[in-house]
N, C-alpha and C positions, 0 to 999 in steps of 0.2 A: 761836860760832854760836848764835843765839837761836831756839829751836824755836817753831813756831806750831801744830803738830799733835802729838797724843799717840797712840801706837800700842801696843796691848796684845799682848804675845807670851805666849800661854798654852799650856803643854804639859801633857798628861795623864801618868799614871804610865807609860804605854807609850812616852812620848816623841813623841806625835803633837801636831800644832799645831792649835789652834782656828781655824777659818775659818767664813765664812758665805756663803750665796748671797743676793745682793741681789735684790729683785723684778724688776729689769731684766735679770737673768740672769747677771751676772758674779760671780765669787768674790772675796771681800775679807777683809782683817784688820779687827779692831775698831780704828777710828781716828776722831779728831774734833779739833775746834778747842780749843786751850788758851785759856780765857777770861782777861780782864784780871785781874791780880793772883792768878792761879792757877798753882801750880807744875805742871810736867809730870807729876810723880808723882800729884798729886791729880787732875789732868785725866784721866789714863789710867784711874784707878779709877772716876771718874764716867762716862766713856765706856763702860767695861765694863758698868757697871750699866745705863746708858741703852740700849745697843744689844743686850745679851744677857740682861739680868736677873740677871747674876751678882753677888751680894752676900751675904756679905762677901767681899772679896778683899784681897790685899796685894801690894805690889811687893817682889819678891825682889832684883832687880838692875836698875840703870840700864844699858841696853845702848848708850847713846850716841845722838848725833844724826846725821841723814842728810839731805843736800840732795836733794830728790826731783826737781828739774829740771822742776817742774810748778807754774805759778802762784805761784812764790816760796815754796812749801811747804818747811819744814824739820821733819822728823819726829823726835820723841823716842821711841825704842823702850824699852819696859820689860818685863822678864820678870815676869809676874804669876802668882799662885797663889790658890787657894781651897781650903777644906777640904770644900766641898760635893761630894757624889757626883754628878757630871754625867753625863747620859745620852749614848749614842752619837750621837744626833741630837735636836734640838729646834727649835721655832720660837718666835720672840719678836716681839711687836708693839711697836714703839717708840711713844713718845708725841709725838716731834718729827717734823717734815718730813711731815706728813699721815699719820702712823702706819703706816710700812712694816712688813711682816712679813719678818723675816730668818730663814733656815733654816740653823741651825748644825750643824756636823759636825767630826769630827777627821780630819786628814790626816797620813799618815806623812811624815816629813821627807824620805825618799828617794823619795817618789812624790807630790809636790805637784802640784795641778792647774793648772800654769802656763798651759796653753792655754785655760783657762776664765776667766782673769783679764784685766782691762784691763791694757794695757802698764805703767801706773804700778804696779799691784799685782804684776805679774810682777817688776819691778825691786825692789820692796819685799821680796818673798819671797826673792829672791836675797840681798838685803842681810841679812835676818833669818838666813838659813842661814849666811852668812859670820860674822855676829856670834856666833851660837850655837856654831859650830865653833871660834871663836877665844876664847870665854869661858873662864873658869877651870874646872877639873875639876868635874864634877857638873852641868854645864849642857849640855843638848843631847844 
């Protein structure tokens, strides 16, 4: 399965998941297109920087691919980390797509805001939870 989207799964020390509110109102994970000749791991770090401002960051683990069932998208999930002390909430203005402002926050894994997500991201969050629960010890 060849992925065409890279999705960052970032957990804080309390095991909460990094999410953001898009200007149109729905909650999302950091995700973007894998460019030509770009590895999924490199793409996920680029997307994390472009959408959240988080840099430096590193990939801890490849969590595998997922057929999203939407416009032929195949997502490559990556557990990522940074040594930065990130705040509880912050806003970041992207430079692409007319400069959206994304509002970032941490969500407990046992209380994710499914009802605030587009159905695609609802399914993605369920997939992330499953992959974190089935990952090796120390993850999730």
